[in-house]
PDB file of N, H, CA, C and O in Angstrom:
ATOM      1  N   MET A   1      -1.053   3.023   7.120  1.00  0.00           N
ATOM      2  CA  MET A   1      -1.160   4.347   6.573  1.00  0.00           C
ATOM      3  C   MET A   1      -0.245   5.317   7.315  1.00  0.00           C
ATOM      4  O   MET A   1       0.456   6.107   6.684  1.00  0.00           O
ATOM      5  N   HIS A   2      -0.243   5.268   8.628  1.00  0.00           N
ATOM      6  H   HIS A   2      -0.813   4.626   9.141  1.00  0.00           H
ATOM      7  CA  HIS A   2       0.599   6.194   9.395  1.00  0.00           C
ATOM      8  C   HIS A   2       2.077   5.983   9.078  1.00  0.00           C
ATOM      9  O   HIS A   2       2.829   6.954   8.995  1.00  0.00           O
ATOM     10  N   ASP A   3       2.505   4.742   8.901  1.00  0.00           N
ATOM     11  H   ASP A   3       1.894   3.953   8.968  1.00  0.00           H
ATOM     12  CA  ASP A   3       3.899   4.475   8.539  1.00  0.00           C
ATOM     13  C   ASP A   3       4.225   5.084   7.181  1.00  0.00           C
ATOM     14  O   ASP A   3       5.299   5.655   6.992  1.00  0.00           O
ATOM     15  N   THR A   4       3.300   4.961   6.243  1.00  0.00           N
ATOM     16  H   THR A   4       2.428   4.497   6.397  1.00  0.00           H
ATOM     17  CA  THR A   4       3.502   5.521   4.912  1.00  0.00           C
ATOM     18  C   THR A   4       3.637   7.036   4.988  1.00  0.00           C
ATOM     19  O   THR A   4       4.523   7.611   4.354  1.00  0.00           O
ATOM     20  N   VAL A   5       2.782   7.679   5.745  1.00  0.00           N
ATOM     21  H   VAL A   5       2.062   7.212   6.259  1.00  0.00           H
ATOM     22  CA  VAL A   5       2.840   9.130   5.920  1.00  0.00           C
ATOM     23  C   VAL A   5       4.176   9.529   6.543  1.00  0.00           C
ATOM     24  O   VAL A   5       4.810  10.484   6.095  1.00  0.00           O
ATOM     25  N   GLU A   6       4.600   8.805   7.568  1.00  0.00           N
ATOM     26  H   GLU A   6       4.085   8.029   7.932  1.00  0.00           H
ATOM     27  CA  GLU A   6       5.864   9.111   8.252  1.00  0.00           C
ATOM     28  C   GLU A   6       7.058   8.950   7.313  1.00  0.00           C
ATOM     29  O   GLU A   6       7.947   9.801   7.288  1.00  0.00           O
ATOM     30  N   LEU A   7       7.083   7.871   6.548  1.00  0.00           N
ATOM     31  H   LEU A   7       6.361   7.179   6.568  1.00  0.00           H
ATOM     32  CA  LEU A   7       8.188   7.656   5.606  1.00  0.00           C
ATOM     33  C   LEU A   7       8.234   8.766   4.561  1.00  0.00           C
ATOM     34  O   LEU A   7       9.300   9.313   4.282  1.00  0.00           O
ATOM     35  N   GLU A   8       7.090   9.097   3.989  1.00  0.00           N
ATOM     36  H   GLU A   8       6.223   8.653   4.216  1.00  0.00           H
ATOM     37  CA  GLU A   8       7.040  10.156   2.981  1.00  0.00           C
ATOM     38  C   GLU A   8       7.482  11.497   3.576  1.00  0.00           C
ATOM     39  O   GLU A   8       8.159  12.275   2.905  1.00  0.00           O
ATOM     40  N   ALA A   9       7.106  11.772   4.822  1.00  0.00           N
ATOM     41  H   ALA A   9       6.555  11.141   5.368  1.00  0.00           H
ATOM     42  CA  ALA A   9       7.508  13.016   5.482  1.00  0.00           C
ATOM     43  C   ALA A   9       9.021  13.097   5.644  1.00  0.00           C
ATOM     44  O   ALA A   9       9.588  14.187   5.702  1.00  0.00           O
ATOM     45  N   ARG A  10       9.663  11.951   5.717  1.00  0.00           N
ATOM     46  H   ARG A  10       9.201  11.065   5.671  1.00  0.00           H
ATOM     47  CA  ARG A  10      11.122  11.899   5.840  1.00  0.00           C
ATOM     48  C   ARG A  10      11.816  11.884   4.482  1.00  0.00           C
ATOM     49  O   ARG A  10      13.039  11.778   4.397  1.00  0.00           O
ATOM     50  N   GLY A  11      11.019  11.992   3.424  1.00  0.00           N
ATOM     51  H   GLY A  11      10.025  12.078   3.493  1.00  0.00           H
ATOM     52  CA  GLY A  11      11.583  12.010   2.079  1.00  0.00           C
ATOM     53  C   GLY A  11      11.826  10.635   1.492  1.00  0.00           C
ATOM     54  O   GLY A  11      12.511  10.501   0.478  1.00  0.00           O
ATOM     55  N   LEU A  12      11.268   9.613   2.122  1.00  0.00           N
ATOM     56  H   LEU A  12      10.711   9.722   2.946  1.00  0.00           H
ATOM     57  CA  LEU A  12      11.441   8.246   1.635  1.00  0.00           C
ATOM     58  C   LEU A  12      10.181   7.809   0.901  1.00  0.00           C
ATOM     59  O   LEU A  12       9.096   7.832   1.480  1.00  0.00           O
ATOM     60  N   PRO A  13      10.303   7.414  -0.359  1.00  0.00           N
ATOM     61  CA  PRO A  13       9.122   6.959  -1.091  1.00  0.00           C
ATOM     62  C   PRO A  13       8.497   5.749  -0.405  1.00  0.00           C
ATOM     63  O   PRO A  13       9.207   4.858   0.063  1.00  0.00           O
ATOM     64  N   ALA A  14       7.186   5.720  -0.347  1.00  0.00           N
ATOM     65  H   ALA A  14       6.609   6.443  -0.727  1.00  0.00           H
ATOM     66  CA  ALA A  14       6.487   4.623   0.313  1.00  0.00           C
ATOM     67  C   ALA A  14       5.193   4.317  -0.433  1.00  0.00           C
ATOM     68  O   ALA A  14       4.640   5.168  -1.130  1.00  0.00           O
ATOM     69  N   VAL A  15       4.732   3.104  -0.272  1.00  0.00           N
ATOM     70  H   VAL A  15       5.181   2.412   0.294  1.00  0.00           H
ATOM     71  CA  VAL A  15       3.467   2.669  -0.865  1.00  0.00           C
ATOM     72  C   VAL A  15       2.639   2.022   0.227  1.00  0.00           C
ATOM     73  O   VAL A  15       3.118   1.153   0.955  1.00  0.00           O
ATOM     74  N   TYR A  16       1.411   2.447   0.333  1.00  0.00           N
ATOM     75  H   TYR A  16       1.021   3.153  -0.258  1.00  0.00           H
ATOM     76  CA  TYR A  16       0.446   1.870   1.266  1.00  0.00           C
ATOM     77  C   TYR A  16      -0.096   0.596   0.622  1.00  0.00           C
ATOM     78  O   TYR A  16      -0.655   0.641  -0.474  1.00  0.00           O
ATOM     79  N   VAL A  17       0.069  -0.544   1.307  1.00  0.00           N
ATOM     80  H   VAL A  17       0.522  -0.580   2.197  1.00  0.00           H
ATOM     81  CA  VAL A  17      -0.418  -1.823   0.792  1.00  0.00           C
ATOM     82  C   VAL A  17      -1.468  -2.362   1.751  1.00  0.00           C
ATOM     83  O   VAL A  17      -1.228  -2.486   2.952  1.00  0.00           O
ATOM     84  N   ALA A  18      -2.632  -2.678   1.203  1.00  0.00           N
ATOM     85  H   ALA A  18      -2.826  -2.577   0.227  1.00  0.00           H
ATOM     86  CA  ALA A  18      -3.727  -3.215   2.015  1.00  0.00           C
ATOM     87  C   ALA A  18      -4.571  -4.129   1.137  1.00  0.00           C
ATOM     88  O   ALA A  18      -4.437  -4.132  -0.086  1.00  0.00           O
ATOM     89  N   SER A  19      -5.433  -4.897   1.771  1.00  0.00           N
ATOM     90  H   SER A  19      -5.542  -4.895   2.765  1.00  0.00           H
ATOM     91  CA  SER A  19      -6.328  -5.734   0.978  1.00  0.00           C
ATOM     92  C   SER A  19      -7.466  -4.871   0.429  1.00  0.00           C
ATOM     93  O   SER A  19      -7.798  -3.823   0.984  1.00  0.00           O
ATOM     94  N   ARG A  20      -8.047  -5.334  -0.663  1.00  0.00           N
ATOM     95  H   ARG A  20      -7.777  -6.185  -1.113  1.00  0.00           H
ATOM     96  CA  ARG A  20      -9.073  -4.560  -1.374  1.00  0.00           C
ATOM     97  C   ARG A  20     -10.238  -4.149  -0.489  1.00  0.00           C
ATOM     98  O   ARG A  20     -10.868  -3.116  -0.715  1.00  0.00           O
ATOM     99  N   GLU A  21     -10.513  -4.948   0.501  1.00  0.00           N
ATOM    100  H   GLU A  21     -10.001  -5.787   0.684  1.00  0.00           H
ATOM    101  CA  GLU A  21     -11.626  -4.658   1.408  1.00  0.00           C
ATOM    102  C   GLU A  21     -11.442  -3.315   2.125  1.00  0.00           C
ATOM    103  O   GLU A  21     -12.414  -2.710   2.578  1.00  0.00           O
ATOM    104  N   PHE A  22     -10.196  -2.858   2.224  1.00  0.00           N
ATOM    105  H   PHE A  22      -9.407  -3.349   1.856  1.00  0.00           H
ATOM    106  CA  PHE A  22      -9.890  -1.638   2.970  1.00  0.00           C
ATOM    107  C   PHE A  22      -9.638  -0.424   2.081  1.00  0.00           C
ATOM    108  O   PHE A  22      -9.125   0.592   2.549  1.00  0.00           O
ATOM    109  N   ARG A  23      -9.995  -0.523   0.807  1.00  0.00           N
ATOM    110  H   ARG A  23     -10.412  -1.349   0.427  1.00  0.00           H
ATOM    111  CA  ARG A  23      -9.784   0.593  -0.129  1.00  0.00           C
ATOM    112  C   ARG A  23     -10.475   1.871   0.372  1.00  0.00           C
ATOM    113  O   ARG A  23      -9.837   2.921   0.458  1.00  0.00           O
ATOM    114  N   GLU A  24     -11.746   1.793   0.697  1.00  0.00           N
ATOM    115  H   GLU A  24     -12.264   0.940   0.628  1.00  0.00           H
ATOM    116  CA  GLU A  24     -12.480   2.983   1.152  1.00  0.00           C
ATOM    117  C   GLU A  24     -11.957   3.492   2.488  1.00  0.00           C
ATOM    118  O   GLU A  24     -11.826   4.701   2.681  1.00  0.00           O
ATOM    119  N   ALA A  25     -11.657   2.588   3.406  1.00  0.00           N
ATOM    120  H   ALA A  25     -11.763   1.606   3.249  1.00  0.00           H
ATOM    121  CA  ALA A  25     -11.133   2.994   4.716  1.00  0.00           C
ATOM    122  C   ALA A  25      -9.777   3.675   4.561  1.00  0.00           C
ATOM    123  O   ALA A  25      -9.501   4.669   5.232  1.00  0.00           O
ATOM    124  N   GLY A  26      -8.933   3.148   3.685  1.00  0.00           N
ATOM    125  H   GLY A  26      -9.156   2.340   3.139  1.00  0.00           H
ATOM    126  CA  GLY A  26      -7.630   3.756   3.441  1.00  0.00           C
ATOM    127  C   GLY A  26      -7.759   5.150   2.854  1.00  0.00           C
ATOM    128  O   GLY A  26      -7.040   6.068   3.250  1.00  0.00           O
ATOM    129  N   ALA A  27      -8.675   5.306   1.910  1.00  0.00           N
ATOM    130  H   ALA A  27      -9.259   4.561   1.588  1.00  0.00           H
ATOM    131  CA  ALA A  27      -8.896   6.623   1.310  1.00  0.00           C
ATOM    132  C   ALA A  27      -9.408   7.614   2.356  1.00  0.00           C
ATOM    133  O   ALA A  27      -8.979   8.768   2.385  1.00  0.00           O
ATOM    134  N   ALA A  28     -10.321   7.163   3.209  1.00  0.00           N
ATOM    135  H   ALA A  28     -10.670   6.226   3.185  1.00  0.00           H
ATOM    136  CA  ALA A  28     -10.851   8.035   4.264  1.00  0.00           C
ATOM    137  C   ALA A  28      -9.762   8.426   5.252  1.00  0.00           C
ATOM    138  O   ALA A  28      -9.686   9.581   5.672  1.00  0.00           O
ATOM    139  N   GLN A  29      -8.922   7.471   5.622  1.00  0.00           N
ATOM    140  H   GLN A  29      -8.984   6.533   5.281  1.00  0.00           H
ATOM    141  CA  GLN A  29      -7.850   7.776   6.565  1.00  0.00           C
ATOM    142  C   GLN A  29      -6.853   8.737   5.927  1.00  0.00           C
ATOM    143  O   GLN A  29      -6.371   9.659   6.584  1.00  0.00           O
ATOM    144  N   GLY A  30      -6.546   8.526   4.663  1.00  0.00           N
ATOM    145  H   GLY A  30      -6.937   7.777   4.129  1.00  0.00           H
ATOM    146  CA  GLY A  30      -5.656   9.441   3.962  1.00  0.00           C
ATOM    147  C   GLY A  30      -6.203  10.862   3.950  1.00  0.00           C
ATOM    148  O   GLY A  30      -5.470  11.820   4.194  1.00  0.00           O
ATOM    149  N   ARG A  31      -7.495  10.991   3.665  1.00  0.00           N
ATOM    150  H   ARG A  31      -8.090  10.213   3.466  1.00  0.00           H
ATOM    151  CA  ARG A  31      -8.112  12.331   3.687  1.00  0.00           C
ATOM    152  C   ARG A  31      -8.015  12.947   5.077  1.00  0.00           C
ATOM    153  O   ARG A  31      -7.716  14.133   5.214  1.00  0.00           O
ATOM    154  N   ALA A  32      -8.265  12.146   6.105  1.00  0.00           N
ATOM    155  H   ALA A  32      -8.507  11.182   5.993  1.00  0.00           H
ATOM    156  CA  ALA A  32      -8.200  12.650   7.482  1.00  0.00           C
ATOM    157  C   ALA A  32      -6.793  13.119   7.835  1.00  0.00           C
ATOM    158  O   ALA A  32      -6.619  14.062   8.607  1.00  0.00           O
ATOM    159  N   LEU A  33      -5.799  12.460   7.268  1.00  0.00           N
ATOM    160  H   LEU A  33      -5.940  11.694   6.640  1.00  0.00           H
ATOM    161  CA  LEU A  33      -4.407  12.821   7.542  1.00  0.00           C
ATOM    162  C   LEU A  33      -3.899  13.893   6.581  1.00  0.00           C
ATOM    163  O   LEU A  33      -2.783  14.388   6.738  1.00  0.00           O
ATOM    164  N   GLY A  34      -4.707  14.250   5.595  1.00  0.00           N
ATOM    165  H   GLY A  34      -5.614  13.848   5.468  1.00  0.00           H
ATOM    166  CA  GLY A  34      -4.282  15.237   4.606  1.00  0.00           C
ATOM    167  C   GLY A  34      -3.234  14.695   3.666  1.00  0.00           C
ATOM    168  O   GLY A  34      -2.353  15.434   3.226  1.00  0.00           O
ATOM    169  N   PHE A  35      -3.314  13.420   3.352  1.00  0.00           N
ATOM    170  H   PHE A  35      -4.029  12.820   3.710  1.00  0.00           H
ATOM    171  CA  PHE A  35      -2.283  12.758   2.557  1.00  0.00           C
ATOM    172  C   PHE A  35      -2.918  11.662   1.722  1.00  0.00           C
ATOM    173  O   PHE A  35      -3.682  10.847   2.238  1.00  0.00           O
ATOM    174  N   GLN A  36      -2.610  11.639   0.447  1.00  0.00           N
ATOM    175  H   GLN A  36      -1.989  12.301   0.028  1.00  0.00           H
ATOM    176  CA  GLN A  36      -3.098  10.573  -0.423  1.00  0.00           C
ATOM    177  C   GLN A  36      -1.889   9.810  -0.966  1.00  0.00           C
ATOM    178  O   GLN A  36      -1.320  10.187  -1.990  1.00  0.00           O
ATOM    179  N   PRO A  37      -1.507   8.751  -0.282  1.00  0.00           N
ATOM    180  CA  PRO A  37      -0.307   8.015  -0.671  1.00  0.00           C
ATOM    181  C   PRO A  37      -0.537   7.156  -1.907  1.00  0.00           C
ATOM    182  O   PRO A  37      -1.670   6.874  -2.295  1.00  0.00           O
ATOM    183  N   ALA A  38       0.563   6.756  -2.503  1.00  0.00           N
ATOM    184  H   ALA A  38       1.483   6.986  -2.187  1.00  0.00           H
ATOM    185  CA  ALA A  38       0.487   5.706  -3.514  1.00  0.00           C
ATOM    186  C   ALA A  38      -0.046   4.479  -2.795  1.00  0.00           C
ATOM    187  O   ALA A  38       0.345   4.199  -1.661  1.00  0.00           O
ATOM    188  N   ALA A  39      -0.933   3.751  -3.445  1.00  0.00           N
ATOM    189  H   ALA A  39      -1.251   3.978  -4.365  1.00  0.00           H
ATOM    190  CA  ALA A  39      -1.546   2.604  -2.778  1.00  0.00           C
ATOM    191  C   ALA A  39      -1.662   1.425  -3.729  1.00  0.00           C
ATOM    192  O   ALA A  39      -1.917   1.588  -4.922  1.00  0.00           O
ATOM    193  N   VAL A  40      -1.471   0.245  -3.178  1.00  0.00           N
ATOM    194  H   VAL A  40      -1.264   0.114  -2.208  1.00  0.00           H
ATOM    195  CA  VAL A  40      -1.662  -1.008  -3.911  1.00  0.00           C
ATOM    196  C   VAL A  40      -2.574  -1.869  -3.059  1.00  0.00           C
ATOM    197  O   VAL A  40      -2.341  -2.061  -1.866  1.00  0.00           O
ATOM    198  N   TYR A  41      -3.608  -2.381  -3.688  1.00  0.00           N
ATOM    199  H   TYR A  41      -3.797  -2.226  -4.658  1.00  0.00           H
ATOM    200  CA  TYR A  41      -4.579  -3.215  -2.975  1.00  0.00           C
ATOM    201  C   TYR A  41      -4.490  -4.649  -3.478  1.00  0.00           C
ATOM    202  O   TYR A  41      -4.490  -4.904  -4.682  1.00  0.00           O
ATOM    203  N   VAL A  42      -4.414  -5.575  -2.535  1.00  0.00           N
ATOM    204  H   VAL A  42      -4.414  -5.368  -1.557  1.00  0.00           H
ATOM    205  CA  VAL A  42      -4.274  -6.999  -2.853  1.00  0.00           C
ATOM    206  C   VAL A  42      -5.550  -7.742  -2.483  1.00  0.00           C
ATOM    207  O   VAL A  42      -6.463  -7.184  -1.875  1.00  0.00           O
ATOM    208  N   THR A  43      -5.587  -8.996  -2.860  1.00  0.00           N
ATOM    209  H   THR A  43      -4.845  -9.449  -3.353  1.00  0.00           H
ATOM    210  CA  THR A  43      -6.752  -9.832  -2.607  1.00  0.00           C
ATOM    211  C   THR A  43      -7.100  -9.899  -1.123  1.00  0.00           C
ATOM    212  O   THR A  43      -6.240  -9.742  -0.256  1.00  0.00           O
ATOM    213  N   HIS A  44      -8.356 -10.132  -0.860  1.00  0.00           N
ATOM    214  H   HIS A  44      -9.055 -10.259  -1.565  1.00  0.00           H
ATOM    215  CA  HIS A  44      -8.855 -10.200   0.516  1.00  0.00           C
ATOM    216  C   HIS A  44      -9.602 -11.510   0.682  1.00  0.00           C
ATOM    217  O   HIS A  44     -10.226 -11.956  -0.282  1.00  0.00           O
ATOM    218  N   PRO A  45      -9.581 -12.140   1.809  1.00  0.00           N
ATOM    219  CA  PRO A  45      -8.848 -11.822   3.041  1.00  0.00           C
ATOM    220  C   PRO A  45      -7.427 -12.387   2.996  1.00  0.00           C
ATOM    221  O   PRO A  45      -7.099 -13.217   2.149  1.00  0.00           O
ATOM    222  N   ILE A  46      -6.600 -11.922   3.922  1.00  0.00           N
ATOM    223  H   ILE A  46      -6.867 -11.248   4.611  1.00  0.00           H
ATOM    224  CA  ILE A  46      -5.236 -12.448   3.995  1.00  0.00           C
ATOM    225  C   ILE A  46      -4.921 -13.133   5.319  1.00  0.00           C
ATOM    226  O   ILE A  46      -3.916 -13.837   5.414  1.00  0.00           O
ATOM    227  N   GLN A  47      -5.740 -12.948   6.330  1.00  0.00           N
ATOM    228  H   GLN A  47      -6.557 -12.376   6.253  1.00  0.00           H
ATOM    229  CA  GLN A  47      -5.383 -13.435   7.665  1.00  0.00           C
ATOM    230  C   GLN A  47      -5.234 -14.948   7.768  1.00  0.00           C
ATOM    231  O   GLN A  47      -4.462 -15.421   8.603  1.00  0.00           O
ATOM    232  N   ASP A  48      -5.937 -15.719   6.957  1.00  0.00           N
ATOM    233  H   ASP A  48      -6.564 -15.334   6.279  1.00  0.00           H
ATOM    234  CA  ASP A  48      -5.847 -17.175   7.066  1.00  0.00           C
ATOM    235  C   ASP A  48      -5.013 -17.805   5.958  1.00  0.00           C
ATOM    236  O   ASP A  48      -5.104 -19.012   5.731  1.00  0.00           O
ATOM    237  N   ARG A  49      -4.220 -17.028   5.279  1.00  0.00           N
ATOM    238  H   ARG A  49      -4.146 -16.047   5.463  1.00  0.00           H
ATOM    239  CA  ARG A  49      -3.419 -17.528   4.157  1.00  0.00           C
ATOM    240  C   ARG A  49      -2.184 -18.264   4.649  1.00  0.00           C
ATOM    241  O   ARG A  49      -1.618 -17.949   5.695  1.00  0.00           O
ATOM    242  N   THR A  50      -1.787 -19.251   3.864  1.00  0.00           N
ATOM    243  H   THR A  50      -2.247 -19.507   3.014  1.00  0.00           H
ATOM    244  CA  THR A  50      -0.545 -19.967   4.157  1.00  0.00           C
ATOM    245  C   THR A  50       0.627 -19.095   3.724  1.00  0.00           C
ATOM    246  O   THR A  50       0.444 -18.099   3.025  1.00  0.00           O
ATOM    247  N   ASP A  51       1.824 -19.472   4.141  1.00  0.00           N
ATOM    248  H   ASP A  51       1.972 -20.282   4.709  1.00  0.00           H
ATOM    249  CA  ASP A  51       3.011 -18.733   3.712  1.00  0.00           C
ATOM    250  C   ASP A  51       3.115 -18.720   2.193  1.00  0.00           C
ATOM    251  O   ASP A  51       3.435 -17.690   1.600  1.00  0.00           O
ATOM    252  N   ALA A  52       2.847 -19.853   1.564  1.00  0.00           N
ATOM    253  H   ALA A  52       2.586 -20.690   2.046  1.00  0.00           H
ATOM    254  CA  ALA A  52       2.926 -19.944   0.101  1.00  0.00           C
ATOM    255  C   ALA A  52       1.902 -19.021  -0.559  1.00  0.00           C
ATOM    256  O   ALA A  52       2.205 -18.371  -1.560  1.00  0.00           O
ATOM    257  N   GLU A  53       0.704 -18.964  -0.007  1.00  0.00           N
ATOM    258  H   GLU A  53       0.458 -19.492   0.806  1.00  0.00           H
ATOM    259  CA  GLU A  53      -0.322 -18.072  -0.554  1.00  0.00           C
ATOM    260  C   GLU A  53       0.076 -16.609  -0.384  1.00  0.00           C
ATOM    261  O   GLU A  53      -0.144 -15.794  -1.280  1.00  0.00           O
ATOM    262  N   MET A  54       0.658 -16.277   0.761  1.00  0.00           N
ATOM    263  H   MET A  54       0.837 -16.938   1.489  1.00  0.00           H
ATOM    264  CA  MET A  54       1.101 -14.899   0.988  1.00  0.00           C
ATOM    265  C   MET A  54       2.222 -14.522   0.023  1.00  0.00           C
ATOM    266  O   MET A  54       2.252 -13.401  -0.484  1.00  0.00           O
ATOM    267  N   ARG A  55       3.143 -15.451  -0.234  1.00  0.00           N
ATOM    268  H   ARG A  55       3.118 -16.362   0.177  1.00  0.00           H
ATOM    269  CA  ARG A  55       4.203 -15.189  -1.210  1.00  0.00           C
ATOM    270  C   ARG A  55       3.599 -14.926  -2.589  1.00  0.00           C
ATOM    271  O   ARG A  55       4.029 -14.014  -3.295  1.00  0.00           O
ATOM    272  N   ALA A  56       2.607 -15.723  -2.967  1.00  0.00           N
ATOM    273  H   ALA A  56       2.258 -16.464  -2.393  1.00  0.00           H
ATOM    274  CA  ALA A  56       1.962 -15.544  -4.271  1.00  0.00           C
ATOM    275  C   ALA A  56       1.269 -14.183  -4.357  1.00  0.00           C
ATOM    276  O   ALA A  56       1.335 -13.518  -5.391  1.00  0.00           O
ATOM    277  N   ILE A  57       0.616 -13.773  -3.291  1.00  0.00           N
ATOM    278  H   ILE A  57       0.562 -14.313  -2.451  1.00  0.00           H
ATOM    279  CA  ILE A  57      -0.037 -12.457  -3.262  1.00  0.00           C
ATOM    280  C   ILE A  57       1.015 -11.357  -3.404  1.00  0.00           C
ATOM    281  O   ILE A  57       0.828 -10.408  -4.166  1.00  0.00           O
ATOM    282  N   ALA A  58       2.112 -11.486  -2.673  1.00  0.00           N
ATOM    283  H   ALA A  58       2.264 -12.256  -2.054  1.00  0.00           H
ATOM    284  CA  ALA A  58       3.189 -10.491  -2.744  1.00  0.00           C
ATOM    285  C   ALA A  58       3.811 -10.459  -4.135  1.00  0.00           C
ATOM    286  O   ALA A  58       4.057  -9.383  -4.680  1.00  0.00           O
ATOM    287  N   GLU A  59       4.063 -11.615  -4.705  1.00  0.00           N
ATOM    288  H   GLU A  59       3.863 -12.489  -4.262  1.00  0.00           H
ATOM    289  CA  GLU A  59       4.651 -11.677  -6.041  1.00  0.00           C
ATOM    290  C   GLU A  59       3.728 -11.051  -7.081  1.00  0.00           C
ATOM    291  O   GLU A  59       4.192 -10.407  -8.022  1.00  0.00           O
ATOM    292  N   ALA A  60       2.430 -11.240  -6.913  1.00  0.00           N
ATOM    293  H   ALA A  60       2.053 -11.763  -6.149  1.00  0.00           H
ATOM    294  CA  ALA A  60       1.470 -10.653  -7.849  1.00  0.00           C
ATOM    295  C   ALA A  60       1.424  -9.128  -7.733  1.00  0.00           C
ATOM    296  O   ALA A  60       1.060  -8.450  -8.694  1.00  0.00           O
ATOM    297  N   ALA A  61       1.783  -8.590  -6.584  1.00  0.00           N
ATOM    298  H   ALA A  61       2.079  -9.141  -5.804  1.00  0.00           H
ATOM    299  CA  ALA A  61       1.695  -7.145  -6.346  1.00  0.00           C
ATOM    300  C   ALA A  61       3.012  -6.409  -6.524  1.00  0.00           C
ATOM    301  O   ALA A  61       3.013  -5.184  -6.648  1.00  0.00           O
ATOM    302  N   VAL A  62       4.125  -7.112  -6.540  1.00  0.00           N
ATOM    303  H   VAL A  62       4.125  -8.107  -6.439  1.00  0.00           H
ATOM    304  CA  VAL A  62       5.427  -6.443  -6.480  1.00  0.00           C
ATOM    305  C   VAL A  62       5.662  -5.499  -7.655  1.00  0.00           C
ATOM    306  O   VAL A  62       6.218  -4.419  -7.455  1.00  0.00           O
ATOM    307  N   ASP A  63       5.264  -5.859  -8.861  1.00  0.00           N
ATOM    308  H   ASP A  63       4.812  -6.736  -9.024  1.00  0.00           H
ATOM    309  CA  ASP A  63       5.482  -4.959  -9.995  1.00  0.00           C
ATOM    310  C   ASP A  63       4.704  -3.658  -9.829  1.00  0.00           C
ATOM    311  O   ASP A  63       5.201  -2.584 -10.167  1.00  0.00           O
ATOM    312  N   GLU A  64       3.496  -3.754  -9.312  1.00  0.00           N
ATOM    313  H   GLU A  64       3.092  -4.626  -9.037  1.00  0.00           H
ATOM    314  CA  GLU A  64       2.691  -2.556  -9.078  1.00  0.00           C
ATOM    315  C   GLU A  64       3.308  -1.689  -7.976  1.00  0.00           C
ATOM    316  O   GLU A  64       3.303  -0.462  -8.075  1.00  0.00           O
ATOM    317  N   VAL A  65       3.834  -2.320  -6.939  1.00  0.00           N
ATOM    318  H   VAL A  65       3.838  -3.317  -6.859  1.00  0.00           H
ATOM    319  CA  VAL A  65       4.492  -1.575  -5.859  1.00  0.00           C
ATOM    320  C   VAL A  65       5.717  -0.845  -6.401  1.00  0.00           C
ATOM    321  O   VAL A  65       5.913   0.337  -6.118  1.00  0.00           O
ATOM    322  N   VAL A  66       6.539  -1.544  -7.176  1.00  0.00           N
ATOM    323  H   VAL A  66       6.380  -2.504  -7.406  1.00  0.00           H
ATOM    324  CA  VAL A  66       7.737  -0.922  -7.754  1.00  0.00           C
ATOM    325  C   VAL A  66       7.344   0.233  -8.671  1.00  0.00           C
ATOM    326  O   VAL A  66       7.976   1.290  -8.647  1.00  0.00           O
ATOM    327  N   ALA A  67       6.308   0.036  -9.477  1.00  0.00           N
ATOM    328  H   ALA A  67       5.795  -0.823  -9.497  1.00  0.00           H
ATOM    329  CA  ALA A  67       5.849   1.108 -10.365  1.00  0.00           C
ATOM    330  C   ALA A  67       5.407   2.326  -9.567  1.00  0.00           C
ATOM    331  O   ALA A  67       5.726   3.457  -9.935  1.00  0.00           O
ATOM    332  N   GLU A  68       4.685   2.110  -8.492  1.00  0.00           N
ATOM    333  H   GLU A  68       4.427   1.192  -8.193  1.00  0.00           H
ATOM    334  CA  GLU A  68       4.249   3.235  -7.653  1.00  0.00           C
ATOM    335  C   GLU A  68       5.448   3.938  -7.019  1.00  0.00           C
ATOM    336  O   GLU A  68       5.472   5.165  -6.925  1.00  0.00           O
ATOM    337  N   LEU A  69       6.428   3.173  -6.590  1.00  0.00           N
ATOM    338  H   LEU A  69       6.409   2.176  -6.666  1.00  0.00           H
ATOM    339  CA  LEU A  69       7.615   3.768  -5.969  1.00  0.00           C
ATOM    340  C   LEU A  69       8.421   4.585  -6.973  1.00  0.00           C
ATOM    341  O   LEU A  69       8.926   5.656  -6.637  1.00  0.00           O
ATOM    342  N   THR A  70       8.545   4.095  -8.187  1.00  0.00           N
ATOM    343  H   THR A  70       8.136   3.224  -8.461  1.00  0.00           H
ATOM    344  CA  THR A  70       9.391   4.774  -9.172  1.00  0.00           C
ATOM    345  C   THR A  70       8.643   5.856  -9.936  1.00  0.00           C
ATOM    346  O   THR A  70       9.214   6.910 -10.216  1.00  0.00           O
ATOM    347  N   ASN A  71       7.397   5.626 -10.277  1.00  0.00           N
ATOM    348  H   ASN A  71       6.933   4.770 -10.050  1.00  0.00           H
ATOM    349  CA  ASN A  71       6.629   6.615 -11.037  1.00  0.00           C
ATOM    350  C   ASN A  71       6.044   7.693 -10.150  1.00  0.00           C
ATOM    351  O   ASN A  71       5.750   8.794 -10.616  1.00  0.00           O
ATOM    352  N   GLY A  72       5.874   7.387  -8.878  1.00  0.00           N
ATOM    353  H   GLY A  72       6.113   6.493  -8.500  1.00  0.00           H
ATOM    354  CA  GLY A  72       5.272   8.344  -7.960  1.00  0.00           C
ATOM    355  C   GLY A  72       6.295   9.126  -7.164  1.00  0.00           C
ATOM    356  O   GLY A  72       5.929   9.857  -6.243  1.00  0.00           O
ATOM    357  N   ALA A  73       7.572   8.987  -7.498  1.00  0.00           N
ATOM    358  H   ALA A  73       7.869   8.393  -8.246  1.00  0.00           H
ATOM    359  CA  ALA A  73       8.628   9.668  -6.745  1.00  0.00           C
ATOM    360  C   ALA A  73       8.390  11.177  -6.744  1.00  0.00           C
ATOM    361  O   ALA A  73       8.014  11.757  -7.763  1.00  0.00           O
ATOM    362  N   GLY A  74       8.609  11.788  -5.619  1.00  0.00           N
ATOM    363  H   GLY A  74       8.915  11.317  -4.792  1.00  0.00           H
ATOM    364  CA  GLY A  74       8.455  13.230  -5.494  1.00  0.00           C
ATOM    365  C   GLY A  74       7.016  13.663  -5.283  1.00  0.00           C
ATOM    366  O   GLY A  74       6.666  14.822  -5.509  1.00  0.00           O
ATOM    367  N   ARG A  75       6.196  12.741  -4.855  1.00  0.00           N
ATOM    368  H   ARG A  75       6.480  11.800  -4.672  1.00  0.00           H
ATOM    369  CA  ARG A  75       4.773  12.997  -4.604  1.00  0.00           C
ATOM    370  C   ARG A  75       4.591  14.145  -3.652  1.00  0.00           C
ATOM    371  O   ARG A  75       3.459  14.502  -3.325  1.00  0.00           O
TER     372      ARG A  75
END
């Protein structure tokens, strides 16, 4: 979240990506920082995933990330 806030402050579009389990925590942190970033939530958990599984998760999310970056420009 802090990286997303920093990038946006520099005028660079960014998307906060986290697993679904952290949706509420991300929203709370965003409120605390006074910032509601574009966000994409992926399947949970991710810590024990193989490289192939992580690629599949990323591939499943990439269109949503691109949409947030392009449609949310100038947030």
